[in-house]
N, C-alpha and C positions, 0 to 999 in steps of 0.2 A: 473638810478641815474642821468645820464647826459641828459636825454630826454628833460625835460622842459627847461633847460638852453640852450641846443643846438637849440631847436626850437625857442626860443626867439631871439637868435643871428641871425639865418638864416632868421627869420621873418623880422628883421630890414634890412637885406641885400636885401631881395626880395621886400620890400615895394613899390619901384617905379614901379617894374615890375607888381606887383599885381594891382596897379592902372590902368596901361595901358591895361592889360588883361581884367579887369572888364569893362572898357569902350568899349572894342572891342567885348564884348558879350561872351567871353570865360568862360565856367563854370568850377567849381571845379571838376566835374566828368570827363570832358574832360582831365584835367590835370592829374588826378589820373590814367586814362587808358593809357594816353601817357607815363607817367613815368613808369608804370608797364611794358608795352610792350617794351620800350627801355631798361629797366634794365634786363628783361628776355632775350632779344636778345643779350645783352652784355655778359650775363652769358653763354648762349647756344652756341653762335657763336664764342666767344673769349676764355673765361675761359675753357670751355670743350675741346677746341683744344690746350690748353697749352699757349695761349697768355695771361699770367696771369696779367701782368702790365696793358695792354690796356683793358683787360676785367674788372679788378677792377676799373680802371679809368672811363670806360663807365658806369658801374653799379652805381658808386658813383654819377656821374652827374645826372643820371635819378632818383636816390633815393632822391636827393635834391628836386626834384619836389614834392615828397610826403609831404615835409614841406611847399610847396607853396599852395597846394590845400585847406588846412584849412583856410589860410589867405584869399584866393580868395573867399571862401564860405562866410566868415564873411563880406568881402567887398561888396558882392552881397546881403547882408541882412540876412545871416545865412544859415547854412547847413541843409540838409534834413536827415531823417532817412535812406533813401536808400543810400545816399552819405556816411554816417557813416559805413554802412554795406559793401558797395563797397570798401571803403578805407581799412578796416580791411581785407577783402578777398584778395585784391590786395597785401597787405603787406605779407600775407602768401604765395602767389604765387611767389613773388620775392624771399623771403627767400628760398623757395623750389628750385627755379631755380639756385640760387647761390650755395647752398650746393650740389645739385644734379650734377651740373657741375663739382665741385671739386671731387665728388665721381667718376664721369665718367672719368675724367682725370687721377686720381691716381689709378684707377683699370685698366687703359689701358696704354697709352704711358708713363704716369707719373711714373708708376711702384712703388707705395708706398701704400700698402694695409693698413698700420697703419694710414696714413693720411686720406685715404678713410673712414676708420672706425670712426676716430675722427669727420670727417665732417658729417657722418651719425648720430652719437650720438649728435653732436651739433644741427643738424636739429630737431631731436626728442625732445631734451630738450627745444628748442625754441617753438615747438608746444605745449608741456606740459605747459610751462610758460604762453603762451597766453590762453590756454584752461582753466587752473585753474582760471585765472582772470575772463574770460567770464562766466564760470559756477558759480563762487562765486557771481558775480554781478547779475546774473540771479535769485539768491535766496535772494538777498538783502544784501549781505555781501561785503563791500568794500575790495579791494585787490590790493593796489598800491605799495606794498613793492617789493623789489628785487634788488640784487646786479647787475645783468646783464639783462637789458631789451633789446628791439629791437635795440635801438640806439647803445648800447655797443656791441651787437652781430655783427652788421654790421661793426662797427669800427674795431673790432678785426679781423674779417675774411677778410675784404677788404684790410685793411692795411697789414696784413700778406701776403695775396695773391699778392698784388701789389709789395711789397718789394722783395718777392721771384722772381717775374718776372723781377726785376731789378738786380737779381743775388746775393742778400743778403741771405746767407745760413741760413736755419732753421727759417726764419721769419714766414712762414705759420705754421710751427710746433708749435712755441711758441704761435701764435695767436689762433690756434685751441685748444691747451692744456688749455690755459687760459679761452677760451670760454666754454669748457666742464666743467672745474672746477667751473667757475662762474655760469654756467647754472644749474649745480647740486645744488649749494648752493641756487640759486634763487628759484628753484622748492621747496626745503625744506622750505625756508622762506615763500613762499606763502601757502604751506600746513599748516604750523604752524599758520599763520595769519588767515586762514579760520577756523581752529580748535578753535582758541580763539574767533573769531567773532561769531561762531555758538553756543557758550556756552549759554544754556538756551533759544535758539531760535528754536521753532518748524518749521518743513518744511511746508511752506504754501501749501494749497491744489491747489492754482493757479500757483505754481511754475512750470516751464517747466520741462518735464522729460528729463533725460540725453540722 
């Protein structure tokens, strides 16, 4: 829901940086990989060790680079098919790192199995949300609906994690519960959207197998 608006605002913020990077020969793929590695490092080295505030802050900084690579690709004349696949793959890797780090912490020193379970369910729902859209578009059905998409997932989990790191009680609990509830609704919305879009539409023989 917030994705397009957030990207537009961040795009205006990054515009001067994009111009300089394009002139320096930096590619969108370089930015994608850098942002991914930085975000994963923040999750694994900080969040997984209980440094929740600094971990969330580090991941947030590098996730913002994910909104820079598209603008940089356009500034350099347009993106590539490989870049699009790379970007989506790296998004999933970052999501997995963040939620896995929370699972690791809360099944260990964090000692809260319920939060670990919520993080695991949140990760699973995020994967399902992305997969349904990719599979639907693969057979020619648009599927852009959803209450909680990737931007909202990251806002909920990183805000909750960061505030918990600052000592605010139950912040990550609230964030994960909202994420799980919203993620479940989103999966349902996308299944319904695909069902409606598939009415009277035969499966093309050229459609990719699941």
